[in-house]
N, C-alpha and C positions, 0 to 999 in steps of 0.2 A: 444962546449963541454957539456954544460948543456942539450942541446937538445938530444945528443946521450945517455946521462945518463938516461934521462926521457924515451926515446924510448926503451932502454934496460930493464928498469924496467917494462914498459908496455908489452914488449914481454915476459918477465919472468912471469908476471901475467897470460897472455894467455896460456903459456906453462904449468904452474901449474894447471890452470883451466881445461885444456884438460886432464891432468894426474889424477887430484883428483876428478873431478865431477862424473865420472862413479863410483868411489868408494863410494862417498857420496850417489848416487842413490841406489846402492846396500845396503848400510846401512839403508837408509830410507825405502826401501821395506822390508828388513828383520825385522826391528823394528816394523813397522806398520802392516806387514802381507798383504800389498796391492801390487798387480802386476802392476797396472796403475801408471806410473811414476809421472804424474801430481798430482794425488790424494795422492800418497805416500809422495811426497815432501810437499804438503800442510799439511797433517796430522802430518808429522814429525816436521815441523816448529812449529805447534801449540804445540806439545809435548815439544819441547826444550825451548819454550818461556813460558810454563806454570809455575805458582808459585811452583808447586811440584818439579821443577828442581833446585830450590834454597834452600839453607840450613838455611837461616835466617828466623826466624819466624816473625821478625819485621824489618822495614827499619833501616839502619845504622843511628845513631844519627848524627845531623848536624856537631858537632865538630869532628866526626870521618870520615866524607866524603866530607868536603869542600876542597878548594884548599890549605888550610894551614894544613890539617890533616896529610899528610905524614911527614912534618917537625916536627909537634908537637908530633906525635906518634912514630916516628922511634928511638928516644933516650931511654935510660933506664927509665927515669921518665915517659915518654909517655907510655911505655909498661905497667906500673903499673896503670896509670890513664885512659887510653883510651880504652882498649879492651873490651868494653861491648858487643856490637852486634857482632863484629868480633870474639870474643872469643866464644860466644855461637854458632855462625855459624860454627866455626871450630870444636867444640865439636859435633854438629849435623852431620857434614860431616864425622867425625871419626866414630861415631856410625853407620852411614849409610854404610860406606865403610867396616866396620868389620862385619856387619850383613849379 
């Protein structure tokens, strides 16, 4: 039973790859302006991994990004005490989206 589940997930992954990869290539070519697929993908990967694609000006503080952070920051007290980098990242994202 487990094997059939794993195999069906594997097949689903390949089906989605065949469906979505051509769309991803089209987007990469469109964004980069390159017709060569290999170069477009390489350039697009660099773009989406560049720091300019993230809204935080600084890394999240340790107490907001470790394994205990969700538990500490998800209650009402945590919302008051924790949201330093996350808050500023959200504000930067909102300004970016609205401009």
